[in-house]
N, C-alpha and C positions, 0 to 999 in steps of 0.2 A: 536586525535581516540576518536571513537565515541560508544559508549559500553553500553551493558543493562545495569548498570548500571548507565549512566552519560547523558541518551540521555532520549527525549520526543517523542512523535508523535505531529507527525504536520497535518500528510491527512492518513487516511483509509475511503477505499472507492471502488465503484468498476467504475468511469468514468476515461480509460483510456486517453479520452484529457488533461478531469479536473490534473489526475497524470502529465502525461506531463509536463502541462503548469504552473504545481508549479513548478515543477526539473526545467526549466527553467530560470524560478525567481528569484530559492536559487541559479543556476550558475552564471546567473548574478548579484546576490550579494554579491557573494564570500561566499556562505554560506553554508558550510559544512554538507553533510549528507547522507545517504544510507540509502536504502529500502529494501520491501521485496515483493514479489507478489507471491500469494498462490491460486490454483486451488481447490476452495472449491470441482469441481465434485468428486476429485480422496482423499478425508478424504476415509480414512477403515471404515469400521462399521462390527464390527464381520465379516461376511461371506467373504471380497469382499469390492469395494471401492461403495459407490455410487454411482458414474451411470454404473458399472457396473449389482448394483441388482437391482436399476427401471430404467437405461437407461435418456438421455437426452431429450425426447421429453417433449416439453413447457417449462421448463427450458432457460428463455430467455438468447441468448447469448453474453449479455454486463453484464452479471453475474454473468460468470463463474471463473472469474480472480477477488481478494481484493486486495488490493494495498494496500501500506502502505508506509510512510514517516516519519522517523527519525531525528531530528536536533540536537546539541549537547544542552545540559539544560541553556547554556551560552546562546545560539543564538533561543531561541524560541521566548522570545518575537520578540524580529525583522525581526525574521523571521515567524510568523502572521501575521506583519505589512506587509510585502513586499507582501504576498498569499490573501490578502481580499482588 
């Protein structure tokens, strides 16, 4: 089981294609992982969300979401070797 205490981040970025490639490689190697997807425009800042206050004009659509993949500490080195 992967928890906050025994995991390491193997990928952190905004490229959904790379995110899916890494997940596919980890699946093929039978490395367990967990992931988190964060919408960066929905962060609360004082009186509402960033998008609600400033709008989304001028912000590239590809940078709206941030993807993070975690693996167990014991699988970290093996996982890094597989995703490169």
